[in-house]
matplotlib code that plots the C-alpha trace (Angstrom):
import matplotlib.pyplot as plt

x = [0.0, 3.0, 1.9, -0.6, -0.9, 0.5, -0.7, -4.3, -4.3, -3.1, -5.5, -8.4, -7.1, -6.9, -10.4, -11.9, -9.9, -11.3, -14.8, -14.3, -12.9, -16.2, -18.1, -15.6, -15.9, -19.7, -19.2, -20.2, -18.0, -20.1, -19.5, -15.8, -15.4, -17.4, -15.1, -12.0, -13.3, -14.3, -10.8, -9.2, -11.4, -10.5, -6.8, -7.0, -9.3, -7.1, -3.8, -2.8, -3.4, -1.4, 1.6, 1.4, 1.5, 4.2, 6.3, 6.4, 7.8, 10.3, 11.6, 11.9, 13.6, 16.2, 16.8, 17.4, 19.9, 17.9, 19.6, 18.7, 17.1, 14.8, 13.9, 13.1, 10.8, 9.1, 8.4, 4.7, 4.8, 1.8, 2.8, 2.9, -0.4, -2.0, -0.4, -1.9, -5.4, -4.8, -3.8, -7.0, -9.0, -7.2, -7.8, -11.5, -11.6, -10.0, -12.3, -13.2, -11.5, -13.7, -16.2, -14.5, -15.0, -12.5, -11.6, -15.2, -15.3, -17.6, -16.2, -17.1, -19.4, -21.5, -20.4, -18.8, -15.5, -14.0, -12.2, -13.5, -11.4, -11.8, -10.2, -7.4, -8.9, -6.8, -3.6, -0.9, 1.4, 4.6, 6.5, 9.0, 9.2, 6.9, 3.5, 2.0, 2.1, -0.8, -3.1, -1.9, -2.1, -5.4, -6.9, -5.6, -6.8, -10.2, -10.8, -9.7, -12.2, -9.7, -9.4, -5.9, -3.8, -1.1, 1.9, 4.1, 7.4, 7.6, 9.3, 6.0, 3.5, 1.9, 1.7, 0.2, -2.5, -3.5, -3.8, -5.7, -8.3, -8.9, -9.3, -11.8, -13.8, -14.0, -15.1, -17.8, -19.1, -19.6, -21.2, -18.2, -16.7, -13.9, -12.2, -11.6, -8.4, -6.7, -3.4, -1.5, -1.4, 1.5, 5.2, 6.1, 8.0, 6.4, 3.3, 5.2, 6.1, 2.4, 1.1, 3.3, 2.4, -1.4, -2.4, -6.0, -6.5, -3.9, -3.7, -0.6, 2.1, 3.6, 6.8, 8.1, 11.3, 15.0, 16.7, 16.9, 13.2, 12.3, 14.8, 13.3, 9.8, 10.7, 12.5, 9.9, 6.5, 4.0, 1.9, 2.9, 5.0, 5.1, 8.5, 11.6, 14.9, 16.8, 16.5, 19.8, 18.7, 20.9, 21.0, 23.0, 24.0, 24.6, 27.1, 24.0, 22.4, 21.4, 23.9, 21.4, 18.8, 21.5, 22.6, 19.1, 18.1, 21.2, 20.8, 17.2, 17.5, 20.1, 19.3, 15.6, 15.3, 18.1, 16.2, 13.9, 14.1, 13.8, 16.8, 19.7, 22.6, 24.9, 25.5, 26.8, 28.2, 29.6, 33.4, 32.9, 30.8, 32.2, 34.8, 32.1, 29.3, 30.9, 32.5, 29.2, 27.5, 30.4, 29.9, 26.2, 26.8, 29.5, 27.1, 24.6, 27.1, 27.0, 30.0, 31.2, 32.8, 34.1, 35.9, 39.5, 38.3, 35.9, 38.6, 40.9, 38.2, 37.1, 39.9, 37.6, 36.0, 37.0, 37.9, 34.9, 35.1, 33.3, 30.8, 29.8, 28.2, 25.9, 25.0, 21.7, 23.0, 19.8, 22.2, 24.1, 26.6, 26.8, 28.8, 29.9, 31.3, 32.5, 31.6, 32.5, 29.0, 25.4, 26.2, 28.7, 26.2, 23.5, 26.0, 26.8, 23.0, 22.5, 25.3, 24.4, 20.8, 18.2, 15.6, 13.9, 14.3, 16.8, 16.9, 18.8, 19.4, 19.8, 18.5, 19.0, 15.7, 17.2, 19.3, 16.3, 14.3, 17.1, 17.4, 13.6, 13.6, 16.7, 16.9, 14.9, 13.7, 10.3, 10.5, 12.6, 12.7, 14.0, 15.0, 13.4, 14.5, 14.2, 12.3, 9.2, 9.0, 6.2, 2.5, 1.3, 3.4, 2.1, -1.5, -2.2, -3.3, -0.8, 1.1, 1.3, 4.9, 7.2, 7.6, 10.7, 9.3, 8.4, 5.1, 1.7, 2.5, 5.6, 6.6, 4.4, 1.6, -1.7, -5.3, -4.8, -1.8, -4.1, -6.6, -6.7, -8.8, -11.0, -12.5, -16.2, -18.3, -21.7, -24.0, -27.7, -28.2, -25.0, -23.7, -20.4, -20.6]
y = [0.0, 2.3, 3.6, 6.1, 9.8, 9.7, 13.2, 12.5, 9.1, 10.4, 13.4, 11.0, 8.9, 12.0, 13.1, 9.7, 9.6, 13.0, 11.9, 8.7, 10.6, 12.4, 9.1, 7.6, 10.5, 9.6, 5.8, 4.3, 2.0, -1.0, -0.6, 0.0, -3.0, -5.2, -4.2, -5.0, -8.4, -9.2, -8.2, -10.5, -13.4, -12.6, -12.6, -16.1, -17.4, -16.1, -17.1, -19.4, -16.6, -14.2, -16.5, -17.2, -13.5, -13.0, -15.7, -13.6, -10.7, -12.8, -14.3, -10.9, -9.5, -12.3, -11.8, -8.1, -8.9, -7.4, -7.4, -10.3, -7.9, -6.6, -10.1, -11.0, -7.9, -8.9, -12.5, -13.3, -16.5, -18.2, -16.7, -13.2, -13.6, -14.8, -11.9, -9.5, -11.0, -10.9, -7.2, -6.4, -8.1, -6.3, -3.0, -3.9, -4.6, -1.2, 1.7, 4.0, 7.3, 9.3, 11.6, 11.2, 14.4, 15.3, 18.3, 19.6, 22.4, 25.3, 28.8, 31.9, 33.0, 29.8, 28.1, 24.7, 24.2, 20.9, 18.9, 16.3, 13.8, 13.8, 12.1, 13.8, 13.2, 11.6, 9.8, 9.1, 6.2, 5.5, 2.3, -0.2, -4.0, -5.0, -6.0, -6.4, -2.6, -2.6, -4.3, -2.6, 0.9, 0.4, -0.9, 1.9, 4.6, 2.9, 2.6, 6.2, 7.4, 8.3, 7.5, 6.4, 6.2, 3.5, 3.4, 0.3, -0.4, -1.9, -5.0, -5.9, -4.9, -8.4, -8.9, -5.5, -5.8, -9.2, -7.8, -4.8, -7.2, -8.6, -5.1, -4.2, -7.3, -6.2, -2.7, -3.9, -6.4, -3.6, -1.2, 1.2, 2.8, 0.7, 3.9, 4.5, 2.4, 2.8, 1.0, 2.6, 0.1, 1.7, 1.2, 4.5, 6.5, 9.7, 8.6, 9.3, 12.8, 13.5, 12.0, 14.2, 17.3, 17.2, 19.3, 19.6, 15.9, 14.6, 15.9, 14.0, 11.7, 8.8, 7.4, 4.0, 2.8, 3.5, 6.7, 7.9, 7.6, 9.4, 12.2, 12.7, 12.8, 15.2, 17.5, 17.5, 17.1, 19.9, 18.3, 17.5, 14.4, 12.0, 10.3, 8.7, 8.6, 5.9, 3.3, 3.6, 1.9, 1.4, -1.0, 0.1, -2.6, -1.0, -2.3, -3.0, -5.2, -8.8, -10.6, -13.2, -10.6, -8.5, -11.3, -12.3, -8.7, -7.9, -11.2, -10.6, -6.9, -7.7, -11.1, -11.6, -9.9, -7.9, -5.9, -3.9, -0.4, -1.5, -3.8, -2.8, -1.3, -0.2, -1.9, 0.2, -1.6, -0.4, -1.1, -2.9, -5.7, -5.7, -8.4, -10.8, -10.1, -9.4, -12.8, -14.5, -12.3, -12.8, -16.6, -16.1, -13.6, -15.8, -18.7, -16.5, -14.9, -11.4, -9.2, -7.1, -3.7, -2.3, 0.6, 0.0, -1.4, -3.7, -5.0, -5.6, -8.0, -9.5, -10.4, -11.2, -7.7, -5.3, -1.7, 0.5, 3.7, 7.0, 6.1, 2.9, 4.8, 6.6, 3.6, 1.7, -1.6, -3.6, -6.5, -8.9, -6.2, -4.7, -1.8, -2.0, 0.6, 0.2, 3.3, 4.4, 5.2, 6.0, 9.6, 8.6, 6.1, 8.8, 11.3, 8.7, 8.2, 12.0, 12.3, 9.3, 8.2, 8.7, 9.1, 5.8, 3.4, 3.0, 0.5, 0.3, -3.0, -2.3, -3.4, 0.2, 2.0, 5.5, 4.9, 3.4, 6.5, 8.8, 7.0, 7.2, 10.9, 12.1, 10.0, 11.9, 9.1, 8.1, 4.9, 4.5, 1.1, -0.5, -4.2, -4.9, -5.6, -2.8, -5.2, -4.3, -0.9, -1.9, -0.9, -4.5, -5.1, -1.8, -2.9, -0.6, -3.6, -2.4, 0.7, 3.0, 3.7, 4.9, 8.6, 10.2, 13.7, 15.8, 17.2, 15.6, 11.9, 10.3, 6.6, 3.9, 5.7, 4.0, 5.2, 8.4, 9.4, 9.4, 11.7, 15.3, 17.3, 20.3, 22.6, 22.3, 24.9, 24.1, 27.0, 27.8, 31.1, 32.5, 35.8, 37.4, 40.6]
z = [0.0, -0.5, -3.9, -2.4, -1.7, 1.9, 2.8, 1.6, 3.3, 6.6, 6.5, 6.0, 8.9, 11.1, 10.1, 11.0, 14.2, 15.3, 14.5, 16.4, 19.4, 19.8, 19.8, 22.3, 24.7, 24.9, 25.2, 28.6, 30.6, 29.7, 26.0, 26.4, 28.7, 26.3, 23.5, 25.5, 26.5, 22.9, 21.7, 24.3, 23.1, 19.4, 20.1, 21.7, 19.0, 16.2, 17.9, 15.0, 12.5, 14.7, 14.8, 11.1, 10.2, 12.9, 11.3, 8.1, 10.0, 11.9, 8.6, 7.0, 10.1, 10.2, 6.4, 7.0, 9.8, 12.7, 16.0, 18.4, 20.8, 18.0, 16.9, 20.6, 20.8, 17.5, 18.4, 19.2, 21.3, 22.8, 26.2, 24.8, 23.0, 26.3, 28.1, 25.6, 26.2, 30.0, 29.7, 27.9, 30.6, 33.4, 31.7, 31.4, 35.2, 36.1, 37.2, 34.3, 35.0, 32.6, 34.4, 37.7, 39.8, 42.5, 44.7, 44.8, 47.3, 48.1, 47.6, 49.6, 46.7, 47.1, 43.9, 44.0, 42.1, 41.3, 38.5, 36.1, 34.3, 30.5, 27.5, 25.7, 22.3, 19.6, 20.6, 17.9, 18.8, 16.9, 17.9, 16.7, 16.8, 19.6, 18.1, 21.5, 21.8, 19.2, 21.6, 24.8, 23.3, 21.7, 24.9, 27.1, 24.6, 24.3, 28.1, 28.6, 26.0, 23.3, 19.7, 18.5, 15.4, 15.6, 13.4, 14.0, 12.5, 9.0, 10.5, 12.3, 9.5, 9.2, 13.0, 13.6, 10.9, 12.3, 15.8, 14.3, 12.8, 16.3, 17.8, 15.1, 15.9, 19.5, 18.7, 16.3, 18.8, 21.3, 18.8, 18.9, 15.7, 14.3, 13.4, 17.1, 16.5, 13.2, 12.5, 9.6, 6.8, 4.8, 5.7, 4.0, 6.5, 5.2, 7.2, 10.4, 9.2, 8.5, 11.7, 13.9, 12.0, 12.2, 15.3, 13.9, 14.2, 16.7, 20.3, 21.6, 20.2, 22.1, 20.5, 21.6, 20.1, 19.6, 20.5, 16.9, 16.4, 19.6, 19.0, 15.5, 16.8, 19.6, 17.2, 14.4, 16.0, 15.9, 18.7, 22.3, 22.8, 25.8, 25.6, 27.0, 25.2, 27.0, 29.7, 31.5, 34.7, 37.8, 40.7, 43.8, 46.2, 49.6, 52.2, 54.4, 51.7, 52.2, 50.0, 48.7, 47.8, 46.1, 43.9, 43.0, 42.1, 40.1, 38.2, 37.4, 36.6, 33.9, 32.5, 32.7, 29.3, 27.6, 25.0, 27.2, 28.6, 32.3, 32.2, 34.4, 32.4, 35.2, 38.6, 41.4, 44.5, 47.8, 48.1, 51.4, 49.9, 46.3, 47.0, 48.4, 45.9, 42.6, 42.2, 42.8, 40.2, 37.8, 37.8, 37.1, 34.3, 32.8, 32.6, 30.8, 28.4, 29.9, 29.1, 32.0, 31.7, 35.0, 36.7, 37.9, 41.2, 39.5, 37.2, 40.2, 41.7, 38.4, 36.1, 33.2, 33.2, 30.5, 31.5, 31.2, 29.1, 29.8, 27.2, 29.0, 31.8, 29.3, 27.1, 26.9, 25.7, 25.2, 25.1, 27.4, 28.4, 31.9, 33.3, 36.9, 39.2, 42.8, 44.9, 48.4, 49.8, 49.0, 48.2, 45.5, 44.1, 43.9, 42.4, 39.6, 39.0, 38.8, 36.2, 34.0, 34.6, 31.9, 34.7, 33.9, 36.9, 39.8, 42.6, 45.9, 47.7, 51.4, 54.8, 56.2, 56.4, 56.5, 53.5, 51.6, 52.5, 51.3, 48.0, 47.4, 48.2, 46.5, 43.3, 40.6, 38.2, 37.1, 39.1, 42.3, 44.1, 47.2, 47.2, 43.9, 40.3, 37.8, 35.6, 37.7, 36.1, 33.9, 33.6, 33.8, 37.0, 38.5, 38.1, 35.2, 33.0, 30.4, 29.5, 26.5, 27.3, 30.1, 30.3, 31.7, 31.2, 34.2, 32.9, 32.7, 32.8, 34.3, 34.6, 33.1, 31.3, 32.0, 31.9, 33.9, 31.8, 28.8, 30.3, 31.4, 33.9, 33.4, 36.0, 36.7, 38.5, 40.0, 40.8, 41.4, 39.7, 41.1, 39.7, 40.5, 42.6]

ax = plt.figure().add_subplot(projection="3d")
ax.plot(x, y, z, "-o")
ax.set_aspect("equal")
plt.show()
C-alpha cells in the first residue's frame, strides 16, 4: 500500500480519528469493557493466524539482519499472546476514570469548584518491533475514552495488521466505531512525518522505540510528545544489603530480558561488599554470556571484566553487556546516578531503612525502588493492566503511562443562579 498519496491518506485517517474521538468520549463503561473483552477473546481465538502472520515478520527480520534484541521484541509467542489478552481483561476490570469528579469544594461565593477527568482526544502512537504494543495501546486509549492512530514499524507490519483485525472485531461487537483504533497500513516513513504534524487531528504523540526515532519525533513534532529517550537503569548494592537478595536482584535486573528499557545497564556496588558479591555475580553472568565492563576497582576484583570507558556509563546496551562501578558510599552512588541516569528506573538494595528513604527521596527518576528488580518498572506489574509507554518527562505523565496518563482534567463549576458581585 505504498503507492498512495500519503498526505491525503493520513488526512483521512486523522479526520476519521477526530470523529471517532467524539463518539468515544460519549461511550459508557459497559460498551468500552465489552469491546476490550471481545478483543481478548478474538486474540486467543485467532492465535494461529497471529503466529502465522508474525512468522512472516520474523523471517523478513532475520533476512534483513535485525539485532537479536529486536527479533526478541518482535516474536509473538503463545505466552505473549496470552499476556496481551490478559492485559485487555485487566484494563476492562479497572475503574473507568472518565467523568470522575474530584476536589469539589464550596467557595465563599457559594459556587462549588472541582475537577472532572476527561479524554485527551486523539492519541498518535509510533512504535517499533513490539506488536503487543498494538493491543496494549489500543486498549488503554479505548478505556480512557480516546481514539488512537497506531503506526508500528515496518518490521512488524503483518503482525500489527493481524492484531488490528482482532481489535476491530471487539469494537464492532460492542457497537463502537472501528475507526476509534486505526493501524496505519503503509510502511512508507512519510506517514510518520504527516502524523506528527497534524495538530488539527492529533492531540498528543507517544513514540516508543529507539533513541533515533524518539529524537526525531521530539524534534519535528508539531503536537505535544510523551516520551523517554533511554532506559539507562541502575541498581545500587549498599554495604548493608542482604547478599542473597542483592545477587538475585542484580541477576534478574540484567538477565531476565536484555532488549527492554527497564533492564539494568549499570551496577553500582559499595566497596565494602564488592569483594564478596561481585565474584558470585560474575559466575552467574558468565554462565549467561554477559560481558562485564568495569571501573578499575571492579577489574581488580574480576579479572575477566573489561575496563569501562566513559561512554559505557551513558549507554543503553539492550544486550548482554553490563557496566559495573565500585563506589565508596550512598552519596557517591547517587552522584553517579544523577550524572548518568536517563531518569527511567533506579533501585537500591539495602536493609538500612534510613538509606532506603534517602534513596527514594533524592533520586529523581520516574520509578525508584527498594530491594526490587528494575524489571518491575512496567505498567502490567504496576497494576495498570498495560502501559502505553514509560515517560521520563516531568510534565503531565511520568513513569508507566496508563489510563490516567491518557486523560486530562477540566475545572467544573456548580452554581444555582449565582452571579459574580
